[in-house]
Each structure stands twice: as structure tokens, then as C-alpha cells.
C-alpha positions as CSV (number, residue, x, y, z in Angstrom):
1,M,-62.7,-6.7,-8.2
2,P,-66.2,-7.4,-6.4
3,Y,-67.9,-4.6,-4.3
4,L,-69.4,-4.6,-0.9
5,D,-73.0,-4.2,-2.3
6,N,-76.3,-6.6,-2.5
7,S,-75.0,-8.0,-5.7
8,L,-72.4,-10.1,-3.4
9,L,-73.1,-13.6,-2.3
10,I,-70.8,-15.6,-0.1
11,F,-70.4,-19.3,0.6
12,T,-68.2,-20.5,3.2
13,D,-67.1,-23.9,4.7
14,L,-66.8,-24.1,8.3
15,D,-64.5,-26.4,9.9
16,G,-60.8,-25.0,8.9
17,T,-62.2,-22.3,7.2
18,L,-64.5,-19.9,9.2
19,L,-64.2,-22.0,12.1
20,D,-60.5,-22.7,13.5
21,H,-59.6,-26.1,13.0
22,H,-58.6,-26.8,16.8
23,D,-60.8,-24.7,19.1
24,Y,-63.9,-23.9,16.4
25,S,-63.4,-20.4,17.0
26,W,-64.5,-17.7,14.5
27,Q,-63.4,-14.5,16.3
28,P,-60.6,-13.4,13.6
29,A,-63.5,-13.2,11.0
30,Q,-65.8,-11.4,13.2
31,G,-65.0,-8.0,11.8
32,W,-65.8,-9.2,8.1
33,L,-69.0,-11.0,9.2
34,E,-70.2,-7.7,11.0
35,R,-69.4,-5.9,7.6
36,L,-71.2,-8.3,5.4
37,A,-74.1,-8.2,7.5
38,A,-74.2,-4.2,7.3
39,H,-74.4,-4.6,3.7
40,Q,-77.0,-7.2,3.4
41,V,-74.4,-9.6,1.6
42,P,-75.6,-13.0,2.4
43,V,-73.0,-15.5,3.8
44,V,-74.2,-19.1,3.3
45,I,-72.5,-21.8,5.3
46,T,-71.6,-24.5,3.1
47,T,-70.5,-27.6,5.0
48,S,-70.7,-31.3,5.7
49,K,-72.4,-30.6,8.9
50,T,-75.7,-31.6,9.8
51,A,-78.6,-29.2,9.6
52,A,-78.9,-29.8,13.3
53,E,-75.5,-28.5,13.8
54,V,-75.7,-25.7,11.3
55,A,-78.6,-24.3,12.8
56,A,-77.2,-23.5,16.2
57,L,-74.0,-22.3,14.8
58,Q,-76.0,-20.1,12.3
59,K,-77.7,-18.5,15.0
60,A,-74.4,-17.9,17.0
61,L,-72.9,-16.3,13.8
62,K,-76.2,-14.5,13.4
63,L,-76.6,-15.6,10.0
64,E,-80.2,-16.7,10.3
65,D,-81.6,-14.8,7.4
66,A,-79.5,-16.8,4.6
67,P,-80.2,-20.2,3.8
68,F,-77.5,-22.9,4.4
69,I,-76.1,-25.9,2.8
70,A,-75.4,-28.9,4.7
71,E,-74.0,-32.6,4.4
72,N,-71.8,-31.6,1.4
73,G,-74.6,-30.3,-0.8
74,S,-77.1,-33.1,0.3
75,V,-79.6,-30.6,2.2
76,I,-80.4,-26.8,1.6
77,A,-82.2,-25.1,4.4
78,L,-84.4,-22.2,3.5
79,P,-85.0,-19.1,6.0
80,E,-88.3,-18.1,7.1
81,S,-87.8,-15.1,4.6
82,W,-88.0,-17.9,1.9
83,R,-91.4,-19.2,2.8
84,D,-93.0,-18.7,-0.3
85,H,-90.3,-20.4,-2.3
86,I,-91.6,-23.9,-3.6
87,A,-88.9,-25.6,-1.8
88,Y,-89.2,-24.2,1.8
89,P,-88.2,-25.5,4.3
90,R,-85.8,-28.0,2.7
91,K,-84.7,-28.9,-0.7
92,V,-82.9,-32.4,-0.2
93,F,-80.8,-34.0,-3.2
94,G,-80.0,-37.7,-3.5
95,A,-80.2,-41.0,-1.4
96,E,-81.5,-40.6,2.1
97,Y,-79.7,-41.6,5.3
98,G,-81.0,-45.1,6.0
99,E,-80.5,-46.3,2.3
100,I,-77.1,-45.2,2.5
101,R,-76.4,-46.8,6.0
102,K,-77.6,-50.0,4.5
103,I,-75.4,-50.3,1.5
104,I,-72.4,-49.5,3.6
105,E,-73.1,-52.3,6.1
106,D,-73.8,-54.8,3.3
107,L,-70.4,-53.7,1.7
108,R,-68.7,-53.9,5.0
109,L,-70.2,-57.6,5.6
110,R,-69.5,-58.7,2.2
111,Y,-66.0,-57.6,1.5
112,D,-64.9,-57.0,5.3
113,F,-63.9,-53.3,5.0
114,E,-62.4,-51.9,7.8
115,C,-64.5,-48.4,8.6
116,R,-66.7,-47.1,11.0
117,G,-69.3,-44.6,10.5
118,F,-71.2,-42.2,12.7
119,G,-73.9,-44.5,12.5
120,D,-71.9,-47.3,14.0
121,V,-70.6,-45.6,17.1
122,S,-71.8,-43.9,20.2
123,P,-72.2,-39.9,20.8
124,A,-69.2,-40.5,22.9
125,Q,-67.1,-41.7,20.2
126,V,-68.2,-39.1,17.7
127,A,-67.2,-36.5,20.5
128,D,-63.8,-38.1,20.8
129,W,-63.4,-38.1,16.8
130,T,-64.3,-34.7,16.4
131,G,-63.5,-32.8,19.7
132,L,-67.0,-31.5,20.0
133,P,-69.1,-31.6,23.3
134,E,-71.0,-34.8,23.4
135,E,-74.1,-32.9,22.8
136,E,-73.3,-31.3,20.0
137,A,-71.8,-34.6,18.8
138,R,-75.2,-36.1,18.7
139,Q,-76.4,-33.0,16.7
140,A,-73.4,-34.2,14.3
141,M,-75.0,-37.9,14.3
142,M,-78.4,-36.5,12.9
143,R,-77.8,-37.4,9.5
144,E,-80.4,-36.7,6.4
145,G,-78.5,-37.7,3.2
146,S,-74.7,-38.6,3.9
147,E,-72.6,-40.8,6.4
148,P,-68.9,-39.8,7.5
149,L,-66.6,-42.6,7.9
150,V,-63.2,-43.1,9.7
151,W,-60.9,-45.5,7.1
152,F,-59.0,-48.0,9.2
153,G,-58.0,-50.3,5.9
154,S,-55.5,-50.0,3.1
155,D,-55.8,-47.8,0.4
156,S,-56.3,-50.4,-2.1
157,D,-59.3,-51.7,-0.1
158,L,-60.5,-47.9,0.1
159,K,-60.3,-48.0,-4.0
160,R,-62.5,-51.2,-3.8
161,F,-64.6,-49.8,-1.5
162,E,-65.4,-46.5,-3.6
163,E,-65.8,-48.7,-7.0
164,Y,-68.5,-50.6,-5.2
165,L,-70.0,-47.3,-3.9
166,H,-70.3,-46.2,-7.3
167,H,-72.2,-49.1,-8.5
168,E,-74.8,-48.7,-6.0
169,G,-75.2,-44.9,-7.2
170,L,-73.2,-43.7,-4.2
171,M,-69.6,-42.0,-3.9
172,L,-66.9,-41.0,-1.8
173,T,-65.6,-37.6,-1.2
174,R,-63.2,-36.2,1.4
175,G,-63.5,-33.9,4.1
176,G,-60.9,-32.4,6.7
177,R,-61.4,-35.1,8.8
178,F,-63.4,-37.8,7.3
179,W,-64.7,-39.4,4.3
180,H,-68.2,-38.9,3.4
181,V,-70.6,-41.3,1.7
182,M,-73.3,-39.6,-0.1
183,A,-75.5,-39.8,-3.6
184,A,-73.5,-39.8,-6.8
185,G,-73.8,-36.5,-8.4
186,V,-74.4,-34.6,-5.1
187,S,-72.1,-32.0,-4.0
188,K,-71.4,-28.6,-2.7
189,G,-70.8,-27.1,-6.1
190,Q,-74.1,-28.5,-7.2
191,A,-76.2,-26.8,-4.4
192,V,-74.1,-23.5,-4.8
193,S,-75.1,-23.6,-8.7
194,W,-78.6,-24.1,-7.6
195,L,-79.0,-21.6,-5.0
196,T,-76.8,-19.1,-7.0
197,G,-79.7,-19.3,-9.7
198,E,-82.5,-18.6,-6.9
199,Y,-80.9,-15.8,-5.6
200,R,-80.6,-14.5,-9.2
201,R,-84.1,-15.1,-9.9
202,L,-85.3,-13.7,-6.9
203,R,-83.2,-10.6,-6.8
204,G,-83.4,-9.7,-10.4
205,H,-80.2,-9.4,-11.0
206,P,-76.9,-11.1,-11.5
207,M,-74.7,-12.1,-8.4
208,V,-71.1,-12.0,-7.8
209,T,-70.1,-15.4,-5.7
210,I,-67.1,-15.7,-3.8
211,G,-66.3,-19.5,-2.1
212,L,-64.2,-20.2,0.8
213,G,-62.8,-23.5,1.6
214,D,-60.0,-25.6,2.6
215,G,-60.5,-29.3,1.9
216,P,-60.9,-31.3,-1.0
217,N,-64.8,-31.6,-0.6
218,D,-64.8,-27.8,-1.3
219,I,-63.5,-28.3,-4.7
220,S,-66.6,-28.5,-6.2
221,M,-67.8,-25.3,-4.5
222,L,-64.8,-23.3,-5.2
223,N,-65.1,-24.3,-9.0
224,A,-69.0,-23.2,-9.1
225,V,-68.1,-19.5,-7.8
226,D,-66.8,-16.5,-9.7
227,R,-64.2,-15.8,-7.1
228,A,-62.5,-18.8,-4.8
229,V,-60.4,-18.5,-1.6
230,V,-58.5,-21.5,-0.9
231,I,-57.8,-21.4,2.9
232,L,-54.6,-22.7,4.0
233,G,-55.4,-26.2,5.4
234,H,-54.1,-28.7,8.0
235,H,-53.7,-31.6,5.5
236,N,-51.5,-32.5,2.7
237,Q,-54.4,-33.5,0.0
238,P,-54.2,-31.6,-3.5
239,M,-56.6,-28.7,-4.1
240,P,-56.6,-28.7,-7.9
241,L,-59.4,-26.0,-9.2
242,E,-60.6,-25.4,-12.6
243,H,-59.0,-22.0,-14.2
244,D,-56.5,-21.6,-11.4
245,D,-55.6,-18.1,-12.1
246,K,-54.8,-15.1,-9.9
247,E,-57.7,-13.2,-11.2
248,R,-60.1,-15.7,-10.0
249,V,-58.3,-17.6,-7.3
250,F,-56.4,-16.6,-4.1
251,H,-54.5,-19.2,-1.9
252,T,-54.3,-17.9,1.8
253,T,-51.0,-17.9,3.7
254,L,-53.1,-17.8,7.0
255,H,-55.3,-21.0,8.3
256,G,-58.9,-21.1,9.3
257,P,-60.6,-17.7,10.1
258,Q,-57.4,-15.6,9.7
259,G,-57.3,-17.0,6.1
260,W,-60.9,-16.2,5.9
261,K,-60.4,-12.4,6.9
262,Q,-57.3,-12.5,4.3
263,G,-59.1,-14.1,1.3
264,L,-62.2,-11.5,1.8
265,S,-59.9,-8.7,2.0
266,H,-57.9,-9.7,-1.1
267,F,-61.1,-10.0,-3.4
268,I,-63.7,-7.1,-2.1
269,K,-63.5,-3.6,-2.8
270,G,-65.2,-1.0,-0.5
């Protein structure tokens, strides 16, 4: 069981994990956030949200001293304390947003696929889809390396769409609310592995990693950490993990920040 000290490194999803699925509150997790801060344990937000969205949330959560991973692993933002790092202030993996949008538009025009991305609609529509205030919806539309989609077509068309994306060097991943189009090979897990290696190099000792997530797009992150907390989700998607044994993986019985609290209490000693 990991100890509460500076060898611990936490990676967490936001929506449906640290943040409540319905009202985006993190209050039930506040006690654990304060304990982790007191012991200088980095909490790395690892999310499908944009860097613009995360920056504001990171400040509200008082996690500004840690890096964060945005857009499902497409973007890693490094804090001021990492200013001497070669990748500061951003490390971006894969295709840029404009290129992704062009490929989606071409495929939709050619095959009449029924889907809409954030780049197709107004901030008011994104606010309606997400439940966010319109100003926060605008931040959600400030994409750098991925495009969230609402799919209106058939399952068979979705499979064809995914195959065509693959031919273009892109992939489709499922989040809690949306499908996300991004560069093939980019994932939360890849970003987690890179950042864990950088922490190990900078601190000069191994890090024990814990990941917390609730959706299929968290699977690569949960496979990349030493201990995985699968938060009870508001979906019926399977969550198959590698080495899903009780020593490494804990499935919570509570949703959102209540489950976040339950998962850390299960794994952390001290």
C-alpha cells in the first residue's frame, strides 16, 4: 500500500471522477486534496477538457504547482516551476486541431455521416450539450489536438467512420459524454507514462502512481499506473483493464468525488 509522501503521484480524470457528473462539484474530495497538498503529493489533472478549461479549474482546485494533461493526452501543460524543462510550457502530441477538423469535414461530406463536433456549432449549443455556462463552453471550444463529437448516425456507420479515420492517421475514443477524434497513438496513458518518467528523472527516485477515472477514455491511463481506481460511472460501457486484480485495481461503489475519496482511502496508507 502506497504511503502519503513525496514518492506518490496522482493522475485524475475530472468529469464524473473528481468532479460530480451533474453539478461539477468536488466538495466530497476536498479533504483528500488538502491532505495531498500538505504532503506535497502532485495531483495531475488528466482530462478530455481543453487547456483553457483546465487552467481555471486547476486554480480553483489549488493544483497550479503540478502539470496537467488535456484533450485526452494530446497536450501536457507544464507549470512555472518546470520552466527549465525542455518541453516548457507545452508538450503537444499528434495532429493539430485544424487538420483534424478538415479530415472530419471531408469524411462527413463524402459519406454523409451524421455527427456534429464542437467546431460545427455555437457556444450556446456546446453549453446545452455539456451543461456548462456559455463562457466556459467557449473555453471548451478552444481545442489544440482533438475534437469532441456527438454521433447521431447508426452503429454500423460509426464503425465505418472509425475505419476511415484510422486510414487518415486518426482514432476515435469514447468519453463520458462525447466521442473524441485525435491522432492515432495519442492517449491519456501515453501522456501519463511520459510525465511519470519526467518526475522520476527530476526527483531522482521512483514514483508510485495512482490513477482515478470513470470512462473508457481513462482505460489507457488506468493501465499506465501502479494502482488504478475505477470510479463507478454514469454509463454502461465496459471498463476492461490489464491485470485487473484486487492488489492493483479498486472499483468504487460510489460515483464522482465520493468515489474519488473512497478510492484514495482504499489505497493510501498514512
